C-alpha positions as CSV (number, residue, x, y, z in Angstrom):
1,M,17.2,-19.0,2.7
2,D,18.4,-15.5,1.1
3,N,18.5,-12.4,2.7
4,G,15.9,-10.7,0.9
5,C,15.2,-7.8,-1.0
6,C,15.7,-5.3,2.3
7,T,18.2,-6.6,4.3
8,G,21.9,-7.1,4.3
9,S,24.9,-4.0,4.9
10,G,24.0,-0.5,4.5
11,E,21.1,1.5,5.1
12,S,18.2,-0.3,4.4
13,L,15.6,0.9,2.3
14,P,11.5,0.6,2.2
15,V,9.3,-1.3,0.1
16,A,6.7,0.8,-2.2
17,V,3.3,-0.2,-2.5
18,I,1.2,1.1,-4.8
19,G,-2.3,1.5,-3.5
20,A,-4.1,2.4,-0.2
21,G,-7.2,-0.3,-1.5
22,P,-7.4,-3.3,0.8
23,V,-4.6,-5.7,-1.4
24,G,-2.5,-2.7,-0.6
25,L,-3.0,-1.7,2.8
26,A,-2.6,-5.9,3.6
27,A,0.6,-5.8,1.5
28,A,1.5,-3.1,4.3
29,A,0.3,-5.2,7.4
30,H,2.4,-8.7,6.0
31,L,5.5,-6.5,5.2
32,L,5.4,-5.0,9.2
33,E,4.7,-8.5,10.3
34,R,8.1,-9.8,8.8
35,G,10.1,-6.5,10.1
36,L,10.1,-4.5,6.5
37,E,9.5,-0.9,6.1
38,P,6.7,0.1,3.9
39,V,5.7,3.5,2.5
40,I,2.3,3.3,1.1
41,F,1.4,5.7,-1.8
42,E,-2.2,6.3,-2.5
43,A,-3.2,8.6,-5.6
44,G,-6.7,9.5,-4.3
45,T,-7.5,11.8,-1.1
46,T,-8.0,8.5,1.5
47,A,-7.5,4.9,2.1
48,G,-9.9,3.6,-0.4
49,A,-10.2,5.7,-3.1
50,A,-11.4,3.7,-5.3
51,I,-14.4,1.9,-3.1
52,E,-15.4,5.1,-2.5
53,Q,-16.9,5.6,-5.6
54,W,-18.9,1.9,-5.5
55,R,-19.7,2.6,-2.0
56,H,-23.4,1.9,-2.5
57,I,-22.8,-1.5,-3.7
58,R,-23.3,-4.6,-1.7
59,L,-20.4,-7.4,-2.5
60,F,-21.3,-10.7,-3.2
61,S,-19.2,-12.6,-0.2
62,P,-19.0,-12.3,3.2
63,W,-16.9,-10.5,5.8
64,R,-15.1,-13.0,6.3
65,F,-13.5,-13.3,2.7
66,N,-13.1,-9.7,2.6
67,I,-10.4,-9.1,5.5
68,D,-7.0,-9.8,5.8
69,A,-5.6,-11.9,8.6
70,A,-2.2,-9.5,9.0
71,A,-4.3,-6.5,8.8
72,V,-7.1,-7.9,11.5
73,R,-4.0,-8.8,13.6
74,L,-2.6,-4.9,14.0
75,L,-6.3,-3.7,13.8
76,E,-7.2,-6.1,17.5
77,G,-4.3,-4.4,19.0
78,S,-6.7,-1.6,19.1
79,G,-9.8,-3.0,20.1
80,W,-11.4,-3.0,17.0
81,E,-14.1,-5.1,16.8
82,A,-14.7,-7.4,13.7
83,P,-18.3,-7.6,11.5
84,R,-20.4,-10.5,11.4
85,P,-18.3,-13.3,9.3
86,T,-21.1,-13.7,7.4
87,A,-22.4,-10.3,6.8
88,L,-22.3,-8.9,3.1
89,P,-20.8,-5.7,3.1
90,Y,-21.7,-2.8,0.9
91,G,-18.9,-0.9,-0.5
92,R,-18.9,2.4,2.6
93,E,-19.0,-1.1,4.9
94,L,-15.5,-2.0,3.9
95,I,-14.5,1.7,4.1
96,E,-15.5,2.6,7.4
97,N,-15.6,-0.8,9.8
98,Y,-12.1,-1.9,8.0
99,L,-10.2,0.1,5.7
100,A,-10.4,3.3,7.3
101,P,-9.5,2.1,11.1
102,L,-6.8,0.4,9.6
103,A,-5.9,3.2,7.7
104,A,-5.4,5.5,11.1
105,L,-3.0,2.9,13.1
106,P,-0.2,4.3,14.2
107,Q,1.5,1.4,12.5
108,I,-0.1,2.3,9.4
109,A,-0.8,6.0,8.9
110,P,2.8,7.6,9.3
111,R,3.4,5.3,6.3
112,L,0.7,6.3,4.1
113,E,1.2,9.0,1.4
114,T,-2.3,10.1,0.1
115,G,-3.1,12.4,-2.2
116,A,0.5,10.8,-4.0
117,R,-0.2,9.2,-7.5
118,V,2.7,7.2,-8.7
119,T,3.6,8.0,-12.5
120,A,6.9,6.3,-13.1
121,V,8.9,3.2,-11.6
122,T,12.2,2.3,-12.8
123,R,15.2,0.8,-11.5
124,Q,17.9,3.9,-9.9
125,G,19.8,5.3,-13.2
126,L,18.7,2.6,-15.2
127,D,16.5,2.2,-18.4
128,K,15.2,-1.1,-18.9
129,T,17.6,-1.7,-21.5
130,H,20.3,-1.8,-18.8
131,V,22.1,-5.2,-17.4
132,K,24.6,-4.7,-15.3
133,G,23.9,-4.8,-11.8
134,R,20.3,-4.1,-12.5
135,D,18.9,-6.9,-9.5
136,A,21.1,-4.9,-6.7
137,T,20.0,-1.4,-7.8
138,P,17.0,-0.1,-6.0
139,F,14.2,1.1,-7.4
140,T,12.8,4.9,-8.0
141,V,9.8,5.8,-7.6
142,R,8.5,8.9,-9.2
143,V,5.2,10.3,-7.5
144,Q,3.4,13.6,-8.2
145,H,2.3,14.9,-4.3
146,S,-0.3,16.8,-3.8
147,D,1.3,20.2,-3.2
148,G,2.1,20.1,-6.8
149,E,5.8,18.7,-6.5
150,T,6.8,15.5,-8.2
151,R,9.6,13.7,-6.2
152,D,11.5,10.3,-7.0
153,H,11.9,7.9,-4.2
154,T,14.5,5.5,-3.5
155,V,12.9,1.8,-2.6
156,A,14.0,-1.6,-2.6
157,A,11.2,-3.5,-4.0
158,V,7.9,-2.1,-5.4
159,I,4.5,-3.6,-4.9
160,D,1.9,-2.5,-7.4
161,A,-1.8,-2.6,-5.9
162,S,-2.9,0.3,-7.9
163,G,-5.7,-1.9,-9.2
164,T,-7.5,-1.4,-12.7
165,W,-10.8,0.8,-11.5
166,S,-8.8,4.2,-13.4
167,T,-8.8,2.1,-17.2
168,R,-12.4,0.5,-17.8
169,N,-12.3,-1.4,-21.5
170,P,-13.9,0.4,-24.6
171,L,-17.7,0.4,-25.4
172,G,-16.3,-0.2,-29.0
173,T,-15.1,-3.5,-30.5
174,S,-12.0,-5.5,-31.3
175,G,-10.8,-3.7,-27.9
176,L,-11.0,0.1,-29.6
177,P,-13.3,3.0,-28.7
178,A,-16.0,3.3,-31.2
179,I,-15.9,6.0,-33.7
180,G,-17.1,9.4,-31.6
181,E,-16.6,7.5,-28.1
182,D,-13.6,10.0,-26.9
183,T,-16.5,12.9,-28.2
184,A,-19.3,11.2,-26.4
185,G,-17.7,11.6,-22.8
186,R,-20.8,13.7,-21.3
187,R,-23.0,11.3,-22.4
188,I,-21.3,8.1,-20.7
189,S,-21.4,7.4,-16.9
190,A,-19.1,6.2,-14.0
191,P,-18.9,2.6,-14.5
192,L,-21.0,2.0,-11.6
193,P,-22.9,4.8,-10.6
194,D,-25.5,5.3,-7.9
195,V,-28.0,5.6,-9.8
196,A,-30.9,5.6,-6.9
197,G,-28.9,8.0,-4.7
198,R,-26.1,11.0,-5.4
199,D,-26.5,10.2,-9.1
200,R,-30.2,9.8,-9.4
201,D,-31.1,12.4,-11.4
202,A,-28.5,12.0,-14.0
203,F,-30.5,8.8,-14.8
204,A,-34.3,9.9,-13.0
205,G,-36.8,9.9,-16.5
206,K,-33.7,9.2,-19.1
207,R,-33.3,6.7,-21.8
208,V,-30.4,4.8,-19.8
209,L,-28.5,2.4,-22.4
210,V,-26.3,-0.2,-20.0
211,V,-23.5,-1.9,-22.2
212,G,-21.9,-5.2,-20.9
213,A,-22.5,-8.5,-19.6
214,G,-21.4,-8.9,-16.2
215,H,-22.1,-9.0,-12.6
216,S,-21.4,-4.9,-13.1
217,A,-24.4,-4.2,-15.6
218,A,-26.6,-7.0,-13.8
219,N,-26.5,-4.4,-10.3
220,T,-27.1,-1.2,-12.2
221,L,-30.0,-2.6,-14.3
222,L,-31.3,-4.1,-11.0
223,N,-30.9,-0.2,-9.3
224,L,-32.2,1.2,-12.8
225,A,-35.4,-1.1,-12.2
226,G,-35.8,0.2,-8.6
227,L,-35.6,3.9,-9.7
228,A,-38.0,3.2,-13.0
229,R,-40.8,2.3,-10.4
230,E,-40.7,5.3,-8.6
231,E,-39.7,7.7,-11.9
232,A,-42.2,6.0,-14.7
233,D,-40.3,7.7,-17.5
234,T,-37.6,5.8,-17.0
235,R,-36.2,3.4,-19.6
236,I,-33.6,1.0,-19.4
237,I,-32.3,-0.2,-22.3
238,W,-29.5,-3.1,-22.1
239,A,-26.9,-4.0,-25.0
240,I,-24.6,-7.3,-25.1
241,R,-22.2,-8.3,-27.4
242,G,-23.2,-11.9,-27.1
243,A,-25.9,-14.0,-28.6
244,S,-27.3,-14.8,-25.1
245,A,-27.6,-13.6,-21.2
246,S,-27.2,-16.8,-20.0
247,K,-24.0,-16.4,-18.4
248,V,-25.2,-12.9,-16.7
249,Y,-28.2,-14.6,-15.2
250,G,-25.8,-17.1,-13.3
251,G,-26.2,-20.4,-11.8
252,G,-29.3,-19.2,-9.8
253,D,-30.5,-21.4,-6.8
254,A,-27.7,-23.7,-7.4
255,D,-24.8,-21.0,-7.3
256,G,-21.9,-21.0,-4.6
257,L,-22.7,-17.5,-3.8
258,P,-26.3,-17.2,-3.1
259,A,-26.5,-13.5,-3.5
260,R,-25.3,-13.6,-6.4
261,G,-27.8,-16.4,-7.5
262,Q,-30.5,-13.9,-6.7
263,L,-29.0,-11.5,-9.0
264,G,-29.3,-13.2,-12.0
265,S,-32.8,-14.3,-11.1
266,R,-34.4,-11.2,-10.6
267,L,-32.7,-9.8,-13.6
268,R,-34.0,-12.5,-15.6
269,R,-37.4,-11.9,-14.7
270,L,-37.1,-8.6,-15.2
271,V,-35.6,-8.6,-19.3
272,E,-38.9,-11.1,-19.2
273,A,-41.6,-8.8,-18.0
274,G,-40.3,-6.0,-20.4
275,T,-39.2,-3.7,-17.9
276,I,-35.6,-4.2,-18.8
277,E,-35.2,-4.0,-22.7
278,L,-32.8,-6.3,-24.0
279,H,-30.8,-6.3,-27.1
280,T,-28.0,-9.2,-27.9
281,G,-25.2,-9.4,-30.3
282,F,-25.1,-5.5,-30.8
283,G,-21.4,-5.0,-31.0
284,I,-20.9,-1.1,-30.5
285,S,-19.1,0.5,-34.2
286,S,-19.6,4.4,-32.9
287,M,-21.7,6.8,-30.9
288,K,-22.8,10.1,-32.2
289,S,-23.5,13.2,-29.8
290,L,-26.7,14.8,-30.1
291,D,-27.8,18.0,-28.7
292,S,-29.9,16.0,-26.0
293,S,-29.0,12.4,-26.6
294,V,-26.1,10.0,-28.3
295,T,-27.0,7.7,-31.1
296,V,-25.3,4.2,-30.3
297,G,-24.4,2.4,-33.9
298,A,-24.2,-1.5,-33.6
299,V,-21.2,-3.5,-36.2
300,D,-24.6,-5.0,-37.9
301,G,-26.3,-1.3,-38.6
302,R,-28.8,-1.5,-35.9
303,T,-29.1,1.6,-33.7
304,L,-29.9,3.0,-30.2
305,E,-30.5,6.2,-28.7
306,A,-29.8,6.8,-24.9
307,D,-30.1,10.1,-22.8
308,V,-27.1,8.6,-21.0
309,V,-25.1,5.3,-21.5
310,V,-23.9,3.3,-18.5
311,P,-20.2,1.1,-19.4
312,C,-20.0,-2.2,-17.9
313,T,-17.7,-3.2,-20.3
314,G,-14.8,-4.0,-17.3
315,F,-11.2,-3.1,-16.7
316,R,-7.7,-3.2,-17.7
317,P,-4.5,-3.0,-16.1
318,D,-2.5,1.0,-16.9
319,L,0.7,-0.4,-17.5
320,D,2.2,2.9,-18.8
321,I,3.8,3.7,-15.4
322,L,5.9,0.5,-15.7
323,R,7.2,1.4,-18.8
324,E,10.9,1.5,-17.7
325,L,10.7,-1.9,-15.8
326,R,11.6,-5.6,-17.3
327,L,7.6,-7.2,-16.9
328,S,6.8,-10.7,-18.2
329,L,3.2,-10.5,-19.1
330,D,0.9,-13.1,-20.6
331,P,-0.3,-11.9,-24.2
332,A,-3.6,-12.3,-23.7
333,V,-4.9,-11.4,-20.1
334,E,-1.6,-8.9,-19.3
335,A,-1.5,-10.9,-15.8
336,P,2.4,-11.8,-14.9
337,V,3.1,-14.7,-17.6
338,E,2.8,-18.0,-15.5
339,L,-0.5,-16.6,-13.9
340,G,-1.9,-15.7,-16.9
341,P,-3.6,-19.1,-18.2
342,L,-4.6,-20.0,-14.5
343,I,-7.3,-17.6,-15.0
344,D,-8.3,-16.9,-18.4
345,P,-11.7,-16.3,-18.2
346,E,-12.3,-18.6,-21.1
347,F,-11.5,-21.4,-18.7
348,H,-11.5,-20.6,-15.1
349,S,-14.3,-18.6,-13.3
350,C,-13.1,-17.5,-9.4
351,G,-13.1,-20.6,-7.5
352,T,-11.1,-22.3,-9.9
353,V,-8.3,-20.4,-10.1
354,P,-5.5,-22.0,-7.7
355,P,-4.1,-20.1,-4.7
356,H,-1.0,-18.9,-6.2
357,G,2.0,-16.3,-4.7
358,A,5.5,-14.3,-5.3
359,K,7.1,-17.9,-7.3
360,L,4.3,-17.1,-9.7
361,L,3.4,-13.3,-9.6
362,A,7.8,-12.9,-10.5
363,H,9.1,-10.9,-13.7
364,P,12.4,-10.6,-14.8
365,D,12.8,-7.7,-12.4
366,K,13.4,-8.8,-9.0
367,D,11.8,-7.7,-6.2
368,F,8.7,-5.6,-8.7
369,Y,5.4,-7.5,-8.1
370,I,1.6,-7.0,-9.5
371,V,-0.6,-8.0,-7.2
372,G,-4.3,-7.8,-6.3
373,M,-7.0,-7.0,-9.5
374,K,-4.2,-5.6,-11.3
375,S,-2.3,-8.3,-11.5
376,Y,-5.3,-10.3,-12.8
377,G,-4.9,-7.9,-16.2
378,R,-7.9,-8.1,-18.2
379,A,-9.4,-11.0,-16.5
380,P,-12.2,-10.4,-14.5
381,T,-12.7,-13.2,-12.2
382,F,-10.5,-12.0,-8.7
383,L,-11.2,-12.2,-5.5
384,L,-9.9,-10.0,-1.9
385,A,-9.3,-13.3,-0.8
386,T,-6.7,-14.6,-3.4
387,G,-4.7,-10.8,-3.0
388,Y,-4.5,-11.4,0.7
389,E,-2.7,-14.5,0.1
390,Q,-0.7,-12.7,-3.0
391,V,1.0,-10.4,-0.8
392,R,1.7,-12.7,2.5
393,S,3.4,-15.0,0.2
394,V,5.4,-11.8,-1.7
395,A,6.3,-10.0,1.7
396,A,7.7,-13.9,3.0
397,A,9.7,-13.7,0.0
398,L,10.7,-9.9,-0.1
399,A,11.8,-11.3,3.7
400,G,14.0,-13.5,2.3
401,D,11.6,-16.7,3.5
402,R,11.2,-18.6,1.0
403,E,9.5,-21.5,2.3
404,A,6.9,-19.3,3.5
405,A,6.5,-17.4,0.0
406,D,6.3,-21.3,-1.8
407,T,3.8,-22.2,0.4
408,V,0.5,-21.2,-0.7
409,R,-2.9,-21.8,1.0
410,L,-6.2,-20.8,-0.1
411,A,-9.8,-21.8,0.7
412,L,-12.4,-20.3,-1.2
413,P,-16.3,-20.2,-1.8
414,E,-17.5,-22.6,-4.2
415,T,-18.3,-19.7,-6.7
416,G,-19.9,-21.3,-9.8
417,V,-20.5,-19.4,-12.6
418,C,-18.2,-16.2,-12.8
419,S,-19.1,-13.2,-15.1
420,T,-16.3,-13.1,-17.7
421,D,-17.3,-9.9,-18.9
422,T,-17.4,-7.8,-15.2
423,G,-14.1,-6.2,-15.2
424,T,-14.1,-6.0,-11.8
425,S,-13.6,-9.1,-9.2
426,C,-16.2,-11.7,-8.4
427,D,-16.2,-10.2,-5.2
428,T,-18.2,-7.1,-7.1
429,P,-21.2,-5.8,-6.1
430,A,-24.3,-8.3,-5.1
431,A,-27.6,-6.2,-5.9
432,A,-28.8,-3.4,-4.4
433,E,-30.7,-5.5,-2.2
434,R,-25.3,-4.9,-3.2
435,D,-23.6,-3.9,-6.1
436,P,-19.1,-4.2,-7.0
437,G,-22.9,-7.4,-3.2
438,A,-26.3,-9.6,3.2
439,D,-24.5,-12.1,4.6
440,S,-20.8,-12.6,2.9
441,G,-17.6,-10.5,2.8
442,C,-15.1,-11.3,0.4
443,C,-15.2,-8.0,-1.7
444,A,-11.8,-6.0,-6.6
445,A,-15.0,-1.9,-9.4
446,P,-15.2,-2.7,-10.0
447,E,-15.0,-2.4,-11.0
448,P,-15.5,-1.8,-8.9
449,V,-13.3,-6.6,-6.4
450,L,-15.8,-11.5,-6.2
451,V,-14.3,-11.5,-3.0
452,G,-14.8,-8.2,-2.4
453,F,-13.7,-5.9,-6.6
454,P,-15.0,-5.0,-7.5
455,T,-14.1,-6.0,-3.9
456,G,-14.7,-8.3,-6.2
457,L,-14.4,-4.0,-6.7
458,A,-12.8,-5.5,-6.8
459,H,-12.7,-4.3,-8.1
460,G,-13.6,1.2,-7.4
461,R,-10.6,3.2,-7.7
462,S,-10.2,7.5,-8.0
463,G,-6.2,6.7,-7.7
464,N,-4.0,4.3,-7.3
465,N,-6.4,1.4,-5.6
């Protein structure tokens, strides 16, 4: 067994964890169990800041899939009572009943820095072109703190659990913003707005265009339908690029996650009844802001008029902070290169991704790992339970226990058809009766994280979640 990243002669250095969402806090718990010292940088004002943005959403997965074993062991020592394992939590419950108590523990709280946005990660004194002594050189994590100062922190290893919530995919085709999208910002909402609650005034009585063919779109559409029953002038328009909405409707009664199956069935009925106006094959090419609305143009020349546009087009990782590191990424989904083919949404759904850990998550820069929703790059099928197994393995690897790191096990629910366009995790909100999702709990959004993103939000993120 090797010595790991954080042991050996001289002063020991901490392990930086970027993001205090479910996976980031789980990473800290596993590091503590391994005798390693974590320092957690969270851009938001509290742990779970991203999830706070979709607190009104219910997860597809029950609690038993949404909580991490090492975190639970810490919590149980404080007298914490676990939620009912078969219940499906809302985002607010994930925060109030799990993340907030975990972040407040004396083992975690002193090691958690909120209002601390990571702006860069590099090797101390070395840019990415330098090779000599690289593996033995500590990392420098540059952090913009809430006091307005930017400071460099020296650490032995880095676990990036910052998620993808802050970097949504554009509304346009070809991976680019539609022409005029940047100037139409005031007509574009957050990816998972609380249309029946805090954001109600922005949607009641308005023409609302929802763009996207994933669970985030489905949840938003269902919530808008509820609003339209109370506000008759509310018009719901749904645009998707594909020729059919069948993937969004999912497996119905045959779906392995009942809450998700019900979501698709309800959505189909609303479309068939005309409550939701569906436009298929609508690839957006342009957006033109008017005084009181926005005109959205399709590649084929069709146009739609809306007062507000809801972007449910998915998310992508922010890799800019990692520019000075040596990464090995899959060219398609921007996940670690060995993980990419295993999660490609063209071929895999939430339940078909094999368990994986440090070995598949490793990059050329030793002791640097991307975990959680961000490790899936642009793939939307992440589950919280997957992230928890990732960080268990990574913590073992950093502690020098290669046998434990390489022994990965994970029992996931049969998840049926997963959306390939949700942008959060498969755990994403289950309809408002959730949204990311009554009897579940795995948690990304989504974007949001199914086991939670999103859990499935997956998996929201106001900062490094």
